[in-house]
N, C-alpha and C positions, 0 to 999 in steps of 0.2 A: 624402410620408412616408419620413422617414430609416432604413434598411433597419439602420445602426450597430449601433443597440441591441438588439435584436433578435437580429440575430447573436451579438452579444456576450453578452446573456443567458442564449439558448440553448447556446454553446460554456461558459458559465461552470458552467451548471446540468447538463452533461455531463461536463464533467470532474472535477467534484465527485460525480457519481454513478459515475464510474469508479473516480474511488479509493477510494473508499467500498467498492466491491464489492471491488477488488483487497484492500484493506486486509482486508475481511471474510474472502474465500474462502480467505485465507492462513493466517488465524485460523482456518480451518474443518479446513485441511490438518493444522494443527497438533493438533488434536483428535484428527484424523481418525489419525494416527499414533499418539499417546497410546493410543488407545481398542484398534488393534491390539495394545498390549501387556498388555490387561485381560486377566483370564480368562471364561472362558464360565461364563456364557452372556451376562455382558457386552458383550463383543465382537461377539458374534451379533447381538445388536439395536442396538447404536452405528455399527458398522460401515456396514451399509446405509442408515442414514439419513443417514450425514454424507456417503454417496454421493449421495445423493437432494438432501441440503441444497446440496451443489456446485453440483452438475447445475442446479437453478434458480436458482441465485445467478448462474453463470453465464450460462446461455440468459437470463433475464429481466433482470438487470441489467449487469453487468460487456458482455455481447457488444452491445447496442443503446445504452451508454455510449460505446463505444470510436467504433462507424460516427457517433454523435453529436458527441461531440468532433472526429471526423476532419470531416466533412459541414461543422460549421460552424466549423471552425476553417480550413478550406479559404476557404469563405465570406469571413471575416474577413481572411484572406490575399490573398486576392485585392481586395478592397473599400479595404485599406491600403498595397496593395503590399507586402506585409513583407521580401519577401527582398531589399530595397535597405536594410533597416538591419541594423545589423552583430550587435546582439543578438538579432534572431529569429533568424537562422543559428546561433547558440548554442542557444534556444528550440530550434530543428526538430530539432540533433542529440542533445539531452535528450529530446522526444518520439518521436524515432528507438531510443534505449534504450527510452523508455516500452513503445512498441510490442513490444519484444524482451520486455522484463519479462513485459507480458502473455502473449505467445506462449509464453513457459516456462511459466510461473503455467497454461495449458492443456495443455501435457504432463504437468506433475505432478498434473495434473488427473484424467486420462486413465490415468495410469499408477497413481495410487490406487484408480480406480475396476476396473481390471484386475488388482489386485492385485501389483504390476510395481514400484511405489515403493522406493528403497532407503534412501533419505534419512532424518536423523533429526529430532523434533522441534524442537531445537537449530540444526541448520541452516534450518530453515522458519522460527524465531522469525527469525535474522540476515537470511532473504530478504526476509520482512516490512521491516527497517529499509532496505531499498533502496529499498519503494515511498516511505516518508518521503521518504529525500535526494533523492529526482527530484523529489516534490513539492515540496519547499522550493525547489530550482535553479531547478525552472522556474518557479516564481512569484516568487520575487525577480530572476529575469533579467528577466520580463515587467512586474514591478512597477517596477523601476529602469532598465527600458528601456536597460540597458547590457549588453556582456558579463560583464564583473565582477557582474554578478547573482548569476552563478549561483554566484561564489566567497563572496558575501554570504549565500547561502541555506546552502551550508556550513557556515559560522562560525556562523550559528544553527540548524545540526541540532545542531553539536558544544557548543555552550552552554548549550543547552536538556538536552540530551543530559545532559551533567555536574551541570545542576542539579536535574532528574530525578533521577539516580542517585544525588547524593548526598542528597536530601530521601527516598529509597526506604532508602537504606543507615544513615540514620540512625535511621529510624523502626524497622528492622529491628533495629539497633543497642540501642535505646532498650526493644522487646519484649521482647529476650534479658536485657537487663539485670532488667527487671521479673518473668521469667521466673527469673531465677537466685536472685534475693530472696527472690520466692515459694518455693522450691526451700530454702533457707537455712534461711528462719524454720519450716519445717515441720517 
């Protein structure tokens, strides 16, 4: 029996779970910070709930997925002698950045739980985009199996961001125009 498909499938499931957990936990951080600005009693209801949700997500999804990603990734690396490929060195650097990202998210979670986090919701929204950039650059590097794959991933993020941003602003402008027309006719 060939172990490669098993290692690859388990690695991919772990990576998908890791990114899902990281993207969601940062979204919870954003809601948590916004809840800190709410008046009582709303704040005292929401903040403990976000702390609980963040902790459960962290220990049930993010950390196990990180372990799975690492274990199955090392298994794959060993099977294909990945260190001999130039693209893998780029992927490894990006994965180390991902581990750093996860570590910083862990620190943010602990600071929020202790009531010591000083960042804003806007900062966290930008922080959430860093995970998306890492996702694209890692996937494109692996799929293209070239060091330039990371650049292709960055280009894809920028293009999709421009398209998505354009659609968002066009819808927003159309909604504003509709409201203005409604107000003028009233």
